[in-house]
MDAnalysis code that builds the backbone (N, CA, C; Angstrom):
import MDAnalysis as mda
import numpy as np

u = mda.Universe.empty(420, n_residues=140, atom_resindex=np.repeat(np.arange(140), 3), trajectory=True)
u.add_TopologyAttr("name", ["N", "CA", "C"] * 140)
u.add_TopologyAttr("resid", np.arange(1, 141))
u.add_TopologyAttr("resname", ["MET", "PRO", "ALA", "GLY", "CYS", "THR", "VAL", "LEU", "VAL", "ALA", "ALA", "ARG", "TYR", "ALA", "ARG", "ARG", "VAL", "TYR", "CYS", "THR", "ASP", "ALA", "GLU", "ALA", "ALA", "ALA", "VAL", "ALA", "LEU", "ALA", "ALA", "ALA", "ASN", "GLY", "ARG", "LEU", "LEU", "HIS", "VAL", "HIS", "ALA", "GLY", "LEU", "ARG", "CYS", "ARG", "VAL", "PHE", "ASN", "TRP", "THR", "TRP", "LEU", "THR", "MET", "LEU", "SER", "ARG", "MET", "PRO", "GLN", "VAL", "LEU", "LEU", "LEU", "SER", "ASP", "VAL", "ASN", "TYR", "GLU", "PRO", "ALA", "ALA", "PHE", "ASP", "GLN", "LEU", "LEU", "ALA", "GLY", "ILE", "GLN", "HIS", "ALA", "ARG", "GLN", "LEU", "GLY", "ALA", "GLU", "VAL", "TRP", "LEU", "SER", "THR", "PRO", "GLN", "ARG", "LEU", "SER", "ALA", "ILE", "PRO", "PHE", "VAL", "GLU", "ALA", "LEU", "LEU", "PRO", "ALA", "THR", "THR", "LEU", "HIS", "LEU", "GLN", "GLN", "ALA", "VAL", "GLN", "LEU", "PRO", "GLY", "GLU", "GLY", "GLU", "THR", "MET", "VAL", "SER", "ILE", "LEU", "HIS", "LEU", "SER", "ALA", "LYS", "LYS"])
u.atoms.positions = np.array([
    [-1.068, -1.932, 4.441],
    [-0.804, -0.570, 4.060],
    [-0.239, 0.157, 5.241],
    [0.632, 1.121, 5.027],
    [1.141, 1.862, 6.164],
    [0.007, 2.506, 6.936],
    [0.264, 2.724, 8.193],
    [-0.766, 3.204, 9.107],
    [-1.103, 4.656, 8.820],
    [-1.969, 4.887, 7.881],
    [-2.362, 6.244, 7.534],
    [-3.845, 6.325, 7.272],
    [-4.225, 7.363, 6.572],
    [-5.636, 7.620, 6.291],
    [-6.271, 6.551, 5.414],
    [-5.507, 5.974, 4.493],
    [-6.055, 4.993, 3.566],
    [-6.719, 3.837, 4.304],
    [-6.091, 3.348, 5.344],
    [-6.631, 2.209, 6.083],
    [-7.938, 2.580, 6.782],
    [-8.048, 3.804, 7.252],
    [-9.270, 4.222, 7.941],
    [-10.433, 4.346, 6.975],
    [-10.170, 4.798, 5.763],
    [-11.219, 4.847, 4.746],
    [-11.627, 3.432, 4.357],
    [-10.653, 2.568, 4.113],
    [-10.949, 1.184, 3.744],
    [-11.752, 0.487, 4.836],
    [-11.429, 0.759, 6.089],
    [-12.118, 0.106, 7.214],
    [-13.583, 0.506, 7.304],
    [-13.940, 1.630, 6.757],
    [-15.350, 2.038, 6.737],
    [-16.177, 1.177, 5.786],
    [-15.541, 0.637, 4.759],
    [-16.277, -0.051, 3.697],
    [-16.042, -1.556, 3.627],
    [-14.966, -2.022, 4.196],
    [-14.648, -3.453, 4.117],
    [-15.077, -4.151, 5.400],
    [-15.350, -5.428, 5.274],
    [-15.714, -6.227, 6.448],
    [-14.530, -6.370, 7.391],
    [-13.332, -6.543, 6.817],
    [-12.124, -6.705, 7.616],
    [-10.961, -6.030, 6.894],
    [-10.157, -5.287, 7.633],
    [-8.988, -4.606, 7.088],
    [-7.815, -4.842, 8.031],
    [-6.683, -5.222, 7.450],
    [-5.458, -5.365, 8.218],
    [-4.577, -4.161, 7.915],
    [-4.248, -3.420, 8.938],
    [-3.380, -2.259, 8.822],
    [-2.005, -2.668, 9.301],
    [-0.993, -2.413, 8.480],
    [0.349, -2.780, 8.879],
    [1.316, -1.634, 8.632],
    [2.367, -1.641, 9.404],
    [3.475, -0.713, 9.224],
    [4.672, -1.345, 9.917],
    [5.857, -0.981, 9.492],
    [7.064, -1.504, 10.131],
    [7.315, -0.836, 11.484],
    [6.693, 0.303, 11.705],
    [6.887, 1.062, 12.934],
    [5.721, 0.825, 13.905],
    [6.027, 0.337, 15.096],
    [4.992, 0.061, 16.101],
    [4.194, 1.310, 16.467],
    [4.854, 2.456, 16.527],
    [4.152, 3.698, 16.882],
    [3.099, 4.058, 15.839],
    [3.393, 3.845, 14.568],
    [2.430, 4.130, 13.504],
    [1.239, 3.191, 13.586],
    [1.484, 1.925, 13.912],
    [0.404, 0.948, 14.054],
    [-0.490, 1.325, 15.233],
    [0.102, 1.708, 16.344],
    [-0.671, 2.118, 17.520],
    [-1.511, 3.351, 17.214],
    [-0.952, 4.289, 16.468],
    [-1.694, 5.493, 16.099],
    [-2.888, 5.152, 15.204],
    [-2.699, 4.262, 14.244],
    [-3.806, 3.858, 13.368],
    [-4.908, 3.177, 14.166],
    [-4.542, 2.319, 15.105],
    [-5.546, 1.639, 15.936],
    [-6.313, 2.659, 16.780],
    [-5.604, 3.623, 17.347],
    [-6.262, 4.660, 18.153],
    [-7.198, 5.502, 17.299],
    [-6.759, 5.857, 16.101],
    [-7.622, 6.630, 15.202],
    [-8.843, 5.824, 14.774],
    [-8.669, 4.529, 14.573],
    [-9.804, 3.663, 14.236],
    [-10.845, 3.659, 15.336],
    [-10.381, 3.584, 16.573],
    [-11.315, 3.637, 17.706],
    [-11.998, 5.000, 17.781],
    [-11.229, 6.052, 17.616],
    [-11.755, 7.414, 17.692],
    [-12.817, 7.659, 16.620],
    [-12.598, 7.130, 15.428],
    [-13.523, 7.335, 14.309],
    [-14.575, 6.230, 14.190],
    [-14.583, 5.321, 15.141],
    [-15.567, 4.228, 15.186],
    [-15.521, 3.335, 13.943],
    [-14.327, 3.066, 13.444],
    [-14.161, 2.146, 12.313],
    [-13.334, 0.935, 12.728],
    [-13.253, 0.701, 14.022],
    [-12.344, -0.312, 14.541],
    [-12.909, -1.726, 14.568],
    [-14.199, -1.926, 14.326],
    [-14.787, -3.263, 14.454],
    [-14.078, -4.301, 13.589],
    [-13.795, -3.983, 12.333],
    [-13.129, -4.930, 11.447],
    [-11.678, -4.590, 11.197],
    [-11.122, -3.674, 11.987],
    [-9.755, -3.215, 11.780],
    [-8.781, -3.995, 12.655],
    [-7.795, -4.612, 12.038],
    [-6.750, -5.326, 12.751],
    [-5.436, -4.633, 12.444],
    [-4.709, -4.213, 13.447],
    [-3.452, -3.481, 13.269],
    [-2.280, -4.313, 13.772],
    [-1.261, -4.451, 12.930],
    [-0.103, -5.271, 13.264],
    [1.175, -4.648, 12.711],
    [2.276, -4.900, 13.381],
    [3.580, -4.515, 12.858],
    [3.941, -5.531, 11.771],
    [4.285, -5.029, 10.598],
    [4.640, -5.882, 9.466],
    [5.425, -5.041, 8.480],
    [6.522, -5.568, 7.993],
    [7.336, -4.878, 7.015],
    [6.958, -5.404, 5.636],
    [6.708, -4.510, 4.693],
    [6.275, -4.937, 3.354],
    [7.302, -5.801, 2.652],
    [8.551, -5.744, 3.061],
    [9.556, -6.596, 2.425],
    [9.361, -8.062, 2.815],
    [8.460, -8.333, 3.755],
    [8.165, -9.704, 4.172],
    [7.030, -10.345, 3.365],
    [6.480, -9.658, 2.389],
    [5.320, -10.170, 1.647],
    [5.529, -11.563, 1.066],
    [6.726, -11.854, 0.609],
    [6.972, -13.153, -0.031],
    [6.892, -14.307, 0.952],
    [6.887, -14.034, 2.239],
    [6.800, -15.094, 3.245],
    [5.361, -15.540, 3.501],
    [4.391, -14.805, 2.961],
    [2.988, -15.141, 3.211],
    [2.505, -16.217, 2.256],
    [1.702, -17.135, 2.764],
    [1.132, -18.185, 1.910],
    [-0.292, -17.847, 1.489],
    [-0.883, -16.849, 2.122],
    [-2.224, -16.365, 1.755],
    [-2.179, -14.852, 1.651],
    [-3.025, -14.312, 0.785],
    [-3.077, -12.863, 0.589],
    [-4.521, -12.397, 0.741],
    [-4.683, -11.131, 1.067],
    [-6.037, -10.586, 1.081],
    [-6.557, -10.474, -0.346],
    [-7.855, -10.277, -0.459],
    [-8.468, -10.102, -1.771],
    [-7.913, -8.847, -2.453],
    [-7.770, -7.772, -1.676],
    [-7.248, -6.510, -2.186],
    [-6.068, -6.096, -1.304],
    [-4.974, -5.735, -1.934],
    [-3.787, -5.283, -1.220],
    [-3.577, -3.813, -1.563],
    [-3.686, -2.941, -0.559],
    [-3.484, -1.506, -0.744],
    [-2.106, -1.139, -0.219],
    [-1.266, -0.643, -1.088],
    [0.081, -0.224, -0.707],
    [0.130, 1.292, -0.806],
    [0.418, 1.943, 0.295],
    [0.430, 3.398, 0.311],
    [1.791, 3.907, 0.752],
    [2.461, 4.631, -0.151],
    [3.748, 5.262, 0.134],
    [4.763, 4.264, 0.698],
    [4.894, 3.132, 0.027],
    [5.822, 2.099, 0.492],
    [7.136, 2.081, -0.280],
    [7.195, 2.777, -1.398],
    [8.377, 2.700, -2.263],
    [9.241, 3.964, -2.141],
    [9.786, 4.149, -0.955],
    [10.643, 5.316, -0.738],
    [12.070, 4.936, -0.391],
    [12.348, 3.655, -0.177],
    [13.705, 3.196, 0.129],
    [14.226, 2.355, -1.037],
    [15.026, 2.955, -1.922],
    [15.527, 2.192, -3.074],
    [16.184, 0.866, -2.705],
    [16.797, 0.762, -1.546],
    [17.444, -0.487, -1.135],
    [16.437, -1.621, -0.947],
    [15.165, -1.287, -0.724],
    [14.128, -2.300, -0.499],
    [13.282, -2.564, -1.746],
    [13.556, -1.869, -2.852],
    [12.722, -2.000, -4.054],
    [12.630, -3.433, -4.557],
    [13.755, -4.150, -4.636],
    [13.728, -5.515, -5.169],
    [12.837, -6.427, -4.321],
    [12.964, -6.314, -2.992],
    [12.128, -7.133, -2.109],
    [10.653, -6.759, -2.242],
    [10.375, -5.480, -2.346],
    [8.994, -5.029, -2.481],
    [8.398, -5.471, -3.819],
    [9.177, -5.378, -4.888],
    [8.709, -5.839, -6.197],
    [8.423, -7.337, -6.175],
    [9.284, -8.116, -5.546],
    [9.059, -9.559, -5.416],
    [7.797, -9.827, -4.605],
    [7.577, -9.042, -3.565],
    [6.373, -9.198, -2.747],
    [5.103, -8.890, -3.521],
    [5.130, -7.853, -4.345],
    [3.965, -7.510, -5.168],
    [3.693, -8.624, -6.169],
    [4.740, -9.130, -6.796],
    [4.566, -10.242, -7.746],
    [3.987, -11.463, -7.030],
    [4.487, -11.759, -5.858],
    [3.997, -12.893, -5.057],
    [2.517, -12.696, -4.711],
    [2.147, -11.497, -4.301],
    [0.752, -11.211, -3.952],
    [-0.156, -11.418, -5.152],
    [0.268, -10.954, -6.300],
    [-0.545, -11.106, -7.507],
    [-0.645, -12.568, -7.927],
    [0.430, -13.349, -7.747],
    [0.386, -14.773, -8.070],
    [-0.597, -15.518, -7.176],
    [-0.773, -15.013, -5.947],
    [-1.727, -15.625, -5.024],
    [-3.131, -15.051, -5.173],
    [-3.327, -14.196, -6.188],
    [-4.666, -13.714, -6.509],
    [-5.069, -12.374, -5.931],
    [-4.169, -11.661, -5.297],
    [-4.523, -10.362, -4.722],
    [-4.617, -9.302, -5.820],
    [-5.611, -8.455, -5.713],
    [-5.705, -7.256, -6.541],
    [-4.845, -6.203, -5.842],
    [-3.935, -5.565, -6.570],
    [-2.971, -4.659, -5.938],
    [-3.196, -3.220, -6.397],
    [-3.292, -2.338, -5.418],
    [-3.384, -0.894, -5.652],
    [-2.187, -0.251, -4.972],
    [-1.578, 0.720, -5.633],
    [-0.411, 1.406, -5.100],
    [-0.628, 2.909, -5.190],
    [-0.512, 3.597, -4.069],
    [-0.478, 5.061, -4.109],
    [0.941, 5.472, -3.783],
    [1.478, 6.341, -4.627],
    [2.870, 6.725, -4.480],
    [3.078, 8.178, -4.840],
    [3.756, 8.924, -3.981],
    [4.118, 10.290, -4.365],
    [5.031, 10.254, -5.587],
    [4.879, 11.222, -6.441],
    [5.717, 11.297, -7.638],
    [7.042, 11.949, -7.265],
    [7.920, 11.130, -6.714],
    [9.246, 11.608, -6.328],
    [10.288, 10.899, -7.181],
    [11.419, 11.525, -7.356],
    [12.466, 10.969, -8.211],
    [12.891, 9.577, -7.785],
    [12.979, 9.329, -6.494],
    [13.443, 8.023, -6.032],
    [12.457, 6.901, -6.366],
    [11.187, 7.238, -6.642],
    [10.170, 6.225, -6.946],
    [10.165, 5.809, -8.411],
    [10.798, 6.588, -9.286],
    [10.756, 6.300, -10.724],
    [11.289, 4.905, -11.051],
    [12.464, 4.496, -10.555],
    [12.953, 3.146, -10.892],
    [12.005, 2.042, -10.419],
    [11.350, 2.252, -9.289],
    [10.416, 1.256, -8.769],
    [9.232, 1.086, -9.714],
    [8.614, 2.197, -10.122],
    [7.464, 2.134, -11.026],
    [7.894, 1.573, -12.379],
    [9.051, 1.976, -12.879],
    [9.552, 1.442, -14.147],
    [9.767, -0.071, -14.081],
    [10.186, -0.579, -12.932],
    [10.417, -2.017, -12.781],
    [9.114, -2.809, -12.840],
    [7.996, -2.166, -12.532],
    [6.698, -2.836, -12.601],
    [6.201, -3.000, -14.045],
    [6.678, -2.164, -14.945],
    [6.137, -2.109, -16.304],
    [6.214, -3.399, -17.112],
    [7.331, -4.142, -17.114],
    [7.396, -5.323, -17.979],
    [6.309, -6.369, -17.703],
    [5.899, -6.538, -16.475],
    [4.944, -7.596, -16.134],
    [3.569, -7.053, -15.756],
    [3.349, -5.755, -15.914],
    [2.127, -5.164, -15.387],
    [1.616, -4.078, -16.318],
    [0.315, -3.963, -16.396],
    [-0.293, -2.799, -17.017],
    [-0.676, -1.865, -15.885],
    [-0.145, -0.662, -15.893],
    [-0.455, 0.306, -14.847],
    [-1.598, 1.200, -15.319],
    [-2.595, 1.324, -14.495],
    [-3.714, 2.204, -14.799],
    [-3.663, 3.372, -13.839],
    [-3.329, 4.557, -14.335],
    [-3.327, 5.734, -13.473],
    [-4.769, 6.069, -13.160],
    [-5.128, 5.986, -11.912],
    [-6.499, 6.239, -11.508],
    [-6.722, 7.696, -11.118],
    [-5.750, 8.275, -10.432],
    [-5.934, 9.645, -9.983],
    [-4.600, 10.228, -9.541],
    [-4.400, 11.487, -9.824],
    [-3.244, 12.210, -9.298],
    [-3.793, 13.386, -8.503],
    [-3.358, 13.512, -7.280],
    [-3.879, 14.565, -6.407],
    [-2.729, 15.362, -5.820],
    [-2.996, 16.617, -5.521],
    [-1.999, 17.438, -4.847],
    [-2.305, 17.415, -3.362],
    [-1.306, 17.106, -2.562],
    [-1.493, 17.023, -1.123],
    [-1.508, 18.413, -0.500],
    [-2.468, 18.685, 0.393],
    [-2.500, 19.986, 1.063],
    [-1.229, 20.186, 1.892],
    [-0.659, 21.360, 1.795],
    [0.525, 21.681, 2.567],
    [1.802, 21.042, 2.061],
    [1.733, 20.331, 0.947],
    [2.908, 19.634, 0.415],
    [3.465, 20.326, -0.824],
    [3.033, 21.530, -1.103],
    [3.521, 22.220, -2.294],
    [3.050, 21.525, -3.549],
    [3.969, 21.246, -4.434],
    [3.623, 20.663, -5.726],
    [3.710, 19.144, -5.769],
    [3.814, 18.489, -4.639],
    [3.903, 17.033, -4.617],
    [2.599, 16.428, -5.125],
    [2.718, 15.597, -6.131],
    [1.558, 14.900, -6.672],
    [1.639, 13.435, -6.243],
    [0.478, 12.812, -6.090],
    [0.386, 11.405, -5.713],
    [-0.320, 10.667, -6.834],
    [0.282, 9.591, -7.292],
    [-0.348, 8.727, -8.296],
    [-0.983, 7.545, -7.579],
    [-2.167, 7.189, -8.009],
    [-2.840, 6.005, -7.503],
    [-2.936, 5.036, -8.663],
    [-2.255, 3.903, -8.520],
    [-2.116, 2.947, -9.609],
    [-2.781, 1.620, -9.274],
    [-3.506, 1.093, -10.251],
    [-4.092, -0.239, -10.135],
    [-3.235, -1.165, -10.982],
    [-2.649, -2.172, -10.370],
    [-1.765, -3.074, -11.072],
    [-2.542, -4.290, -11.520],
    [-2.684, -4.449, -12.818],
    [-3.382, -5.609, -13.341],
    [-2.452, -6.366, -14.269],
    [-2.663, -7.657, -14.374],
    [-1.804, -8.493, -15.206],
    [-1.944, -8.111, -16.670],
    [-0.832, -8.142, -17.406],
    [-0.884, -7.891, -18.843],
    [-1.621, -9.030, -19.508],
    [-2.392, -8.675, -20.518],
    [-3.160, -9.682, -21.257],
    [-2.506, -10.001, -22.561],
])
């Protein structure tokens, strides 16, 4: 998951959490915040681009993707990575701001996935931006 608040919350409850972002500065900030908040024992921070997901042969039990679908040029690679993660048994959660550029990405998930809207929240200081939290489960 990108180096943000989500990883710090997850690190409080999970035995081990891998925090990743394509930007080294974001990864360093997440590691520093983990130390500051005393959640660093099981927190591992690494530079990793989500478009590389298909290169992994193992997946975590739960994959949390936060605000990763903002570059339409990377949507196909990200969708392939999510499919690959699910084929390897990962439970996938996606939090995404409800922005126009994200619509094609979410629509592309529909044919092979049942999306469960878990929560929509308004971000403080972000005006009317809403965030959807989606649990991606296989269609039955």
